[in-house]
DSSP file (Angstrom, degrees, kcal/mol; ACC not computed):
  #  RESIDUE AA STRUCTURE BP1 BP2  ACC     N-H-->O    O-->H-N    N-H-->O    O-->H-N    TCO  KAPPA ALPHA  PHI   PSI    X-CA   Y-CA   Z-CA
    1    1 A X     >        0   0    0      0, 0.0     4,-1.6     0, 0.0     3,-0.4   0.000 360.0 360.0 360.0 -43.6  -15.2   -6.6  -54.3
    2    2 A X  H  >  +     0   0    0      1,-0.2     4,-2.4     2,-0.2     5,-0.2   0.839 360.0  61.8 -62.5 -33.7  -16.7   -7.5  -50.9
    3    3 A X  H  > S+     0   0    0      1,-0.2     4,-2.2     2,-0.2    -1,-0.2   0.889 103.0  49.5 -61.3 -40.1  -14.0  -10.1  -50.5
    4    4 A X  H  > S+     0   0    0     -3,-0.4     4,-2.6     2,-0.2    -1,-0.2   0.900 110.0  50.7 -64.3 -43.1  -11.3   -7.3  -50.7
    5    5 A X  H  X S+     0   0    0     -4,-1.6     4,-2.5     2,-0.2    -2,-0.2   0.894 110.0  49.9 -63.7 -40.3  -13.2   -5.3  -48.1
    6    6 A X  H  X S+     0   0    0     -4,-2.4     4,-2.5     2,-0.2    -2,-0.2   0.930 111.7  48.5 -64.9 -45.0  -13.4   -8.2  -45.8
    7    7 A X  H  X S+     0   0    0     -4,-2.2     4,-2.8     1,-0.2    -2,-0.2   0.922 112.3  48.5 -59.8 -44.3   -9.7   -8.9  -46.2
    8    8 A X  H  X S+     0   0    0     -4,-2.6     4,-2.4     1,-0.2    -1,-0.2   0.909 111.9  49.3 -62.8 -42.4   -8.8   -5.2  -45.5
    9    9 A X  H  X S+     0   0    0     -4,-2.5     4,-2.0     2,-0.2    -1,-0.2   0.895 112.3  47.9 -64.8 -40.9  -11.1   -5.2  -42.4
   10   10 A X  H  X S+     0   0    0     -4,-2.5     4,-2.4     2,-0.2    -2,-0.2   0.925 112.1  49.4 -65.7 -45.0   -9.5   -8.4  -41.1
   11   11 A X  H  X S+     0   0    0     -4,-2.8     4,-2.4     1,-0.2    -2,-0.2   0.892 110.3  50.9 -62.5 -40.3   -5.9   -7.0  -41.7
   12   12 A X  H  X S+     0   0    0     -4,-2.4     4,-2.4     2,-0.2    -1,-0.2   0.896 110.2  49.8 -61.7 -41.0   -6.8   -3.7  -40.0
   13   13 A X  H  X S+     0   0    0     -4,-2.0     4,-2.6     2,-0.2    -2,-0.2   0.899 110.3  50.0 -63.6 -42.2   -8.1   -5.7  -37.0
   14   14 A X  H  X S+     0   0    0     -4,-2.4     4,-2.1     2,-0.2    -2,-0.2   0.916 112.3  46.8 -65.0 -43.2   -5.0   -7.7  -36.8
   15   15 A X  H  X S+     0   0    0     -4,-2.4     4,-2.1     2,-0.2    -2,-0.2   0.895 112.4  50.9 -65.7 -39.1   -2.7   -4.6  -37.0
   16   16 A X  H  X S+     0   0    0     -4,-2.4     4,-2.1     1,-0.2    -2,-0.2   0.928 111.2  47.4 -63.6 -43.2   -4.9   -2.9  -34.3
   17   17 A X  H  X S+     0   0    0     -4,-2.6     4,-2.7     1,-0.2    -1,-0.2   0.868 109.1  55.1 -67.3 -34.7   -4.6   -6.0  -32.0
   18   18 A X  H  X S+     0   0    0     -4,-2.1     4,-2.1     2,-0.2    -1,-0.2   0.915 109.8  46.1 -62.5 -41.5   -0.8   -6.1  -32.6
   19   19 A X  H  X S+     0   0    0     -4,-2.1     4,-2.3     2,-0.2    -2,-0.2   0.888 112.4  50.7 -67.4 -38.3   -0.5   -2.5  -31.5
   20   20 A X  H  X S+     0   0    0     -4,-2.1     4,-2.7     2,-0.2    -2,-0.2   0.915 109.2  50.9 -66.1 -42.2   -2.7   -3.2  -28.5
   21   21 A X  H  X S+     0   0    0     -4,-2.7     4,-2.4     2,-0.2    -2,-0.2   0.915 109.1  51.5 -62.8 -41.9   -0.6   -6.2  -27.5
   22   22 A X  H  X S+     0   0    0     -4,-2.1     4,-2.0     2,-0.2    -2,-0.2   0.932 111.1  47.6 -58.0 -46.7    2.6   -4.2  -27.7
   23   23 A X  H  X S+     0   0    0     -4,-2.3     4,-2.1     1,-0.2    -2,-0.2   0.918 113.0  48.4 -62.4 -43.4    1.1   -1.5  -25.5
   24   24 A X  H  X S+     0   0    0     -4,-2.7     4,-2.4     2,-0.2    -1,-0.2   0.839 107.8  54.3 -66.5 -33.0   -0.1   -4.1  -23.0
   25   25 A X  H  X S+     0   0    0     -4,-2.4     4,-2.4     2,-0.2    -1,-0.2   0.888 109.5  48.7 -67.9 -38.2    3.3   -5.8  -23.0
   26   26 A X  H  X S+     0   0    0     -4,-2.0     4,-2.0     2,-0.2    -2,-0.2   0.905 111.7  49.0 -63.1 -42.8    4.9   -2.5  -22.1
   27   27 A X  H  X S+     0   0    0     -4,-2.1     4,-2.4     2,-0.2    -2,-0.2   0.891 109.6  52.6 -66.1 -39.8    2.3   -2.0  -19.4
   28   28 A X  H  X S+     0   0    0     -4,-2.4     4,-2.5     2,-0.2    -2,-0.2   0.936 109.0  48.7 -59.9 -50.3    3.0   -5.5  -18.1
   29   29 A X  H  X S+     0   0    0     -4,-2.4     4,-1.8     2,-0.2    -1,-0.2   0.883 109.4  53.8 -58.4 -39.8    6.8   -4.8  -17.9
   30   30 A X  H  X S+     0   0    0     -4,-2.0     4,-2.1     1,-0.2    -2,-0.2   0.954 112.2  43.1 -60.7 -51.5    6.1   -1.5  -16.0
   31   31 A X  H  X S+     0   0    0     -4,-2.4     4,-2.5     1,-0.2    -2,-0.2   0.826 110.5  55.4 -68.9 -31.1    4.0   -3.3  -13.4
   32   32 A X  H  X S+     0   0    0     -4,-2.5     4,-2.2     2,-0.2    -1,-0.2   0.865 108.8  48.7 -64.7 -35.7    6.4   -6.2  -13.0
   33   33 A X  H  X S+     0   0    0     -4,-1.8     4,-2.9     2,-0.2    -2,-0.2   0.908 110.7  50.3 -69.2 -41.8    9.1   -3.6  -12.3
   34   34 A X  H  X S+     0   0    0     -4,-2.1     4,-2.4     2,-0.2    -2,-0.2   0.928 111.3  48.4 -59.8 -45.7    6.9   -2.0   -9.7
   35   35 A X  H  X S+     0   0    0     -4,-2.5     4,-2.6     1,-0.2    -1,-0.2   0.908 112.5  48.4 -62.8 -41.0    6.2   -5.3   -8.1
   36   36 A X  H  X S+     0   0    0     -4,-2.2     4,-2.0     2,-0.2    -2,-0.2   0.911 111.1  50.1 -65.9 -40.1    9.9   -6.2   -8.0
   37   37 A X  H  X S+     0   0    0     -4,-2.9     4,-2.3     1,-0.2    -2,-0.2   0.888 111.1  50.7 -61.7 -38.6   10.7   -2.8   -6.5
   38   38 A X  H  X S+     0   0    0     -4,-2.4     4,-0.5    -5,-0.2    -2,-0.2   0.923 108.7  49.9 -65.9 -44.9    8.1   -3.3   -3.9
   39   39 A X  H  < S+     0   0    0     -4,-2.6     3,-0.4     1,-0.2    -1,-0.2   0.876 115.0  45.0 -59.8 -37.7    9.4   -6.7   -3.0
   40   40 A X  H  < S+     0   0    0     -4,-2.0    -1,-0.2     1,-0.2    -2,-0.2   0.870 130.9  21.2 -74.9 -37.0   12.9   -5.3   -2.6
   41   41 A X  H  X S+     0   0    0     -4,-2.3     4,-2.7    -5,-0.2     5,-0.2  -0.113  77.9 132.8-124.3  35.1   11.9   -2.2   -0.7
   42   42 A X  H  X S+     0   0    0     -4,-0.5     4,-3.0    -3,-0.4     5,-0.2   0.875  73.5  51.7 -61.2 -39.3    8.5   -3.1    0.8
   43   43 A X  H  > S+     0   0    0      2,-0.2     4,-2.2     1,-0.2    -1,-0.2   0.932 113.0  44.6 -65.1 -43.3    9.3   -1.9    4.3
   44   44 A X  H  > S+     0   0    0      2,-0.2     4,-2.6     1,-0.2    -2,-0.2   0.927 115.6  47.3 -63.8 -44.4   10.5    1.5    3.1
   45   45 A X  H  X S+     0   0    0     -4,-2.7     4,-2.7     1,-0.2    -2,-0.2   0.916 111.6  50.5 -67.2 -41.8    7.5    1.9    0.8
   46   46 A X  H  X S+     0   0    0     -4,-3.0     4,-2.3    -5,-0.2    -1,-0.2   0.897 110.9  50.0 -60.2 -40.6    5.1    0.8    3.5
   47   47 A X  H  X S+     0   0    0     -4,-2.2     4,-1.6    -5,-0.2    -2,-0.2   0.932 112.0  47.1 -62.5 -48.3    6.6    3.4    5.9
   48   48 A X  H  X S+     0   0    0     -4,-2.6     4,-2.4     1,-0.2     3,-0.2   0.928 113.5  48.3 -60.9 -45.9    6.3    6.1    3.3
   49   49 A X  H  X S+     0   0    0     -4,-2.7     4,-3.4     1,-0.2    -1,-0.2   0.880 108.5  53.9 -61.9 -39.7    2.7    5.2    2.5
   50   50 A X  H  < S+     0   0    0     -4,-2.3    -1,-0.2     1,-0.2    -2,-0.2   0.820 111.2  46.1 -69.0 -28.2    1.7    5.1    6.2
   51   51 A X  H  < S+     0   0    0     -4,-1.6     3,-0.4    -3,-0.2    -2,-0.2   0.897 119.7  39.7 -77.2 -40.8    3.1    8.6    6.6
   52   52 A X  H  < S+     0   0    0     -4,-2.4     2,-0.3     1,-0.3    -2,-0.2   0.866 129.3  28.7 -75.6 -36.7    1.4    9.9    3.5
   53   53 A X  S  < S-     0   0    0     -4,-3.4    -1,-0.3    -5,-0.2    -2,-0.1  -0.652  80.9-163.2-125.8  73.1   -1.9    8.0    3.9
   54   54 A X        -     0   0    0     -3,-0.4     2,-0.3    -2,-0.3    -3,-0.1  -0.298  25.2-115.9 -60.7 139.8   -2.5    7.4    7.6
   55   55 A X        -     0   0    0     -5,-0.1     2,-0.4     1,-0.1    -1,-0.1  -0.565  26.9-125.0 -75.2 137.4   -5.0    4.7    8.3
   56   56 A X        -     0   0    0     -2,-0.3     3,-0.1     1,-0.1    -1,-0.1  -0.682   7.1-145.4 -85.1 135.5   -8.2    5.9   10.1
   57   57 A X  S    S+     0   0    0     -2,-0.4     2,-0.5     1,-0.2    -1,-0.1   0.885  87.1  32.0 -67.9 -38.8   -9.0    4.2   13.2
   58   58 A X  S    S-     0   0    0     -3,-0.1    -1,-0.2     3,-0.0     3,-0.1  -0.974  84.6-126.1-123.3 131.1  -12.7    4.5   12.7
   59   59 A X        -     0   0    0     -2,-0.5     2,-0.1     1,-0.1    -2,-0.0  -0.389  40.5 -93.6 -69.9 151.8  -14.5    4.5    9.3
   60   60 A X        -     0   0    0      1,-0.1     2,-0.2    -2,-0.1    -1,-0.1  -0.379  40.4-115.6 -66.5 141.4  -16.8    7.5    8.6
   61   61 A X        -     0   0    0      1,-0.1     2,-0.2    -3,-0.1    -1,-0.1  -0.534  33.4-107.0 -75.0 142.2  -20.4    6.9    9.4
   62   62 A X        -     0   0    0     -2,-0.2     2,-0.3     1,-0.1    -1,-0.1  -0.475  33.3-117.6 -71.4 140.3  -22.7    6.9    6.5
   63   63 A X        -     0   0    0     -2,-0.2     2,-0.4    -3,-0.0    -1,-0.1  -0.596  28.6-153.4 -76.0 135.7  -24.9   10.0    6.3
   64   64 A X        -     0   0    0     -2,-0.3     2,-0.5    -3,-0.0    -3,-0.0  -0.876  13.8-123.1-110.4 147.0  -28.6    9.3    6.6
   65   65 A X        -     0   0    0     -2,-0.4     2,-0.3     1,-0.0    -2,-0.0  -0.747  25.0-130.7 -90.2 131.2  -31.3   11.4    5.1
   66   66 A X        -     0   0    0     -2,-0.5     2,-0.6     1,-0.0    -1,-0.0  -0.598  16.1-129.1 -80.5 139.5  -33.8   12.7    7.6
   67   67 A X        -     0   0    0     -2,-0.3     2,-0.6     2,-0.0    -1,-0.0  -0.802  19.9-154.5 -90.0 122.1  -37.4   12.2    6.6
   68   68 A X              0   0    0     -2,-0.6    -2,-0.0     1,-0.1     0, 0.0  -0.858 360.0 360.0-100.3 123.0  -39.3   15.5    7.0
   69   69 A X              0   0    0     -2,-0.6    -1,-0.1     0, 0.0    -2,-0.0   0.466 360.0 360.0 -91.1 360.0  -43.1   15.0    7.6
């Protein structure tokens, strides 16, 4: 009986991993397309990003806690 449970558990794990692999392959294709689009249009994308997310000349200073005596 335990043998059947082990087989069922192994089969479930294999099926679960198969589904996860399919999902990851889809995600990989998505990011490969993004990378290819970026290579093709990097100047345009960089320009759009620089307008939307301007780089700050100076980083923010860290706030320090004052010690009160």
